[in-house]
C-alpha positions in Angstrom: 112.7 112.0 106.9 112.9 114.1 110.0 112.2 112.8 113.5 111.0 115.7 115.7 111.5 115.5 119.4 108.3 116.4 121.2 106.2 115.1 124.1 104.9 112.5 121.6 106.5 110.7 118.7 106.4 112.6 115.4 107.8 111.8 112.0 108.0 114.4 109.2 108.0 113.4 105.6 108.4 116.3 103.2 105.9 118.8 104.6 103.7 116.2 106.2 104.0 115.7 110.0 102.7 112.4 111.2 101.7 112.6 114.8 100.8 116.3 114.9 97.2 117.6 114.4 94.6 115.6 112.6 95.5 112.1 111.4 96.9 112.3 107.9 94.9 110.9 105.0 96.5 108.4 102.7 94.9 107.5 99.4 95.9 104.0 97.9 96.4 103.3 94.2 95.4 99.8 93.3 95.6 99.8 89.5 97.0 96.9 87.5 98.6 98.7 84.6 100.9 101.6 84.4 98.4 103.6 82.5 95.6 102.9 85.0 97.9 103.8 87.9 99.1 107.1 86.4 95.5 108.1 85.5 94.5 107.4 89.1 97.4 109.6 90.4 96.4 112.3 88.0 92.8 112.1 89.4 94.0 112.2 93.0 96.1 115.3 92.2 92.9 117.1 91.2 91.5 116.5 94.7 92.3 118.3 98.0 92.4 117.4 101.7 94.7 114.4 101.5 98.3 113.9 102.4 100.1 110.7 101.3 99.9 108.6 98.2 100.2 104.8 98.7 101.1 102.8 95.6 100.0 99.2 96.1 102.5 97.5 93.9 101.1 94.0 94.6 98.2 95.0 92.3 100.6 96.1 89.6 101.2 93.6 86.8 104.7 94.9 86.2 105.9 93.9 89.7 106.8 90.4 88.3 109.0 92.0 85.7 110.9 94.3 88.1 109.3 97.4 86.8 108.3 98.9 90.1 111.2 101.4 90.4 110.5 102.7 86.9 106.8 103.2 87.7 107.5 104.9 91.0 109.9 107.2 89.2 107.1 108.3 86.8 104.8 108.8 89.7 107.4 111.1 91.3 106.9 113.5 88.3 103.1 113.5 88.9 102.9 114.3 92.6 104.6 116.4 95.2 103.0 114.4 98.0 105.0 111.7 99.9 104.9 108.3 98.2 104.3 105.2 100.3 105.4 102.0 98.4 103.6 98.8 99.5 104.0 95.2 98.3 101.2 93.4 100.2 101.7 89.7 100.2 98.9 87.2 100.2 99.6 86.1 103.7 98.8 89.7 104.8 95.7 90.1 102.6 97.6 91.2 99.4 97.8 90.0 95.9 101.2 88.3 95.5 103.1 85.4 96.9 106.8 86.3 97.7 109.2 84.4 99.9 111.6 86.3 102.2 114.4 86.6 99.6 112.2 87.9 96.7 110.3 90.2 99.0 113.6 91.7 100.4 115.0 92.1 96.9 111.9 93.9 95.7 111.9 96.4 98.6 115.6 96.8 98.5 115.5 98.1 94.9 112.8 100.6 95.9 114.6 101.8 99.0 117.9 102.3 97.2 116.4 104.0 94.2 114.9 106.8 96.4 111.6 106.6 94.4 109.5 106.3 97.6 109.5 108.4 100.8 108.0 105.7 102.9 108.1 101.9 102.5 105.7 99.3 104.1 107.6 96.3 105.6 105.5 93.4 106.6 106.2 92.0 110.1 105.3 88.5 109.0 108.6 88.1 107.3 111.6 86.9 109.2 113.0 89.2 111.8 116.3 89.3 109.9 114.6 90.5 106.8 112.6 93.2 108.7 115.6 94.4 110.6 117.8 94.6 107.5 115.1 96.5 105.5 114.6 99.0 108.4 118.4 99.5 108.6 118.5 100.1 104.8 115.6 102.6 105.1 117.5 104.5 107.8 120.7 104.5 105.6 118.7 105.9 102.6 116.5 108.4 104.6 113.3 106.5 103.8 110.6 106.1 106.5 109.9 102.5 107.4 106.4 101.4 108.4 106.4 97.9 109.9 102.9 96.5 109.4 100.8 93.6 110.6 97.4 92.7 109.2 94.9 90.1 110.5 91.9 89.7 108.2 90.4 86.9 110.4 90.0 88.3 113.9 91.1 90.8 116.5 93.8 89.2 118.6 93.7 89.4 122.4 94.9 92.7 123.9 98.1 91.1 125.1 98.8 89.7 121.6 98.2 93.2 120.1 100.5 94.8 122.7 103.2 92.2 122.0 102.9 92.7 118.2 103.4 96.4 118.5 106.3 96.0 121.0 108.0 93.5 118.7 107.7 95.9 115.7 109.1 98.6 117.9 112.1 96.4 118.7 112.6 95.6 115.0 113.2 99.3 114.4 110.3 100.6 112.4 109.9 104.4 112.3 106.1 103.9 112.3 104.2 100.8 113.5 100.9 99.7 111.8 98.4 97.2 113.0 95.2 96.3 111.2 92.7 93.8 112.6 89.3 92.4 111.8 86.5 92.8 114.4 83.7 90.4 115.0 81.7 92.7 117.3 81.8 96.2 118.9 83.9 95.0 121.8 86.7 94.0 119.3 86.7 97.5 117.9 86.8 99.0 121.4 89.7 96.7 122.4 91.8 97.8 119.4 91.2 101.5 120.2 92.0 100.8 123.9 95.3 99.1 123.0 96.1 101.9 120.6 95.6 104.6 123.2 97.7 102.7 125.7 100.6 101.8 123.4 100.7 105.3 121.8 101.7 106.5 125.3 104.1 103.6 126.0 106.0 103.3 122.7 108.1 106.1 121.3 107.0 105.6 117.8 104.0 106.9 115.8 101.2 104.3 115.4 98.8 103.5 112.7 95.9 101.2 113.7 92.6 100.3 112.4 89.7 97.9 112.9 88.6 96.9 109.4 85.2 96.5 107.9 82.1 98.6 108.4 82.1 97.7 112.1 85.5 99.3 112.6 84.9 102.5 110.7 85.0 104.6 113.9 88.6 103.5 114.4 89.5 105.2 111.1 88.3 108.6 112.3 89.2 108.6 116.0 93.0 108.6 115.6 93.5 112.0 117.1 92.0 110.7 120.3 93.5 107.2 120.4 96.9 108.1 119.0 96.7 106.7 115.4 98.5 109.1 113.1 97.3 108.1 109.7 94.1 106.8 108.1 93.4 105.4 104.7 90.6 106.8 102.6 89.3 106.1 99.1 88.7 108.2 96.1 88.2 105.3 93.8 88.9 101.6 94.5 89.4 100.7 98.1 92.4 98.6 99.2 90.9 97.3 102.4 87.4 96.8 103.8 85.9 99.7 105.7 87.8 102.6 104.0 85.8 105.8 104.0 85.3 108.1 101.0 87.8 111.0 101.0 85.4 113.9 101.4 83.4 112.2 104.1 86.6 111.1 105.9 88.1 114.6 105.9 84.8 116.1 107.3 84.8 113.5 110.1 88.4 114.2 111.0 87.8 118.0 110.9 84.8 117.8 113.1 86.7 115.7 115.7 89.9 117.8 115.5 91.2 118.8 118.9 92.5 122.4 118.9 
C-alpha cells in the first residue's frame, strides 16, 4: 500500500489509486464452493473496466474449516487485480455468526498470509479488535477498510458523522458506510454527509445508499467524495448494485476532467 500526499486523501493499492479520478469499481464474488468462486474469478478476468476483486468469504463453505487462506492463495494466481477479503457477519448483513475472538483469528490469518491486498474490518466489533486488526494491517502492508452497514435505516446526519469519525480514530486506511434509505431525502442526506466528511476527514471514504432508491449514490462518488463503488457481473452481494457495463458508462459520463 502507498499513501499519496495530495490535497485530498489517496491510497494506492498495486496500480489502483483510490481517491483519484473516477470511483474505482469493485466486483464481489459470492460463491459457496472453491470451484464456483474460481470460475467466477475466471469470468471476471475476461471482462474489462473494473478495478478490485472482493472475495466474500462469509459465503464460502470452507470458511468454517479454515480454508480461506488457501482459497485466496489460489485466487492470487488467477488475477493481477487487488484482492479485498471480506468476512461479513450476520449482524452487518452477512452470512456467518462470529464472535470477536473468532472474527479476529480469521482476519489475522488472512492479513499475515499476505493473500489479500485489502481487508474489510467491521466497526461493530469491539474497538480493541478493530484497533488491533488495523495495526496488524499496517504492519503487513495491507490496506484496512473499516466498514459499517445498516440494512434497516439511514441514521441521522449526526450519527453518520459520528460513525465515520469513530472509524477514523480507530485507524482505518479507508472508511466505508452503507445505509438503507426509506425515501429520497435519506439518499440526499447520505450524499450530503459524504461530501462534508470527505473534506473533513483525511481518509478516503466509501459510502452508499442501498437498494434501488439509492442507486444514484453508487455513481456520484466523484462529486460527493466516495472513492469506490460495487458493481455486479453475476450475483449481487448487496441490494442496489448496478451491472458492470452500465455502472462504468454512468461513471464515465459523470467523470470530471
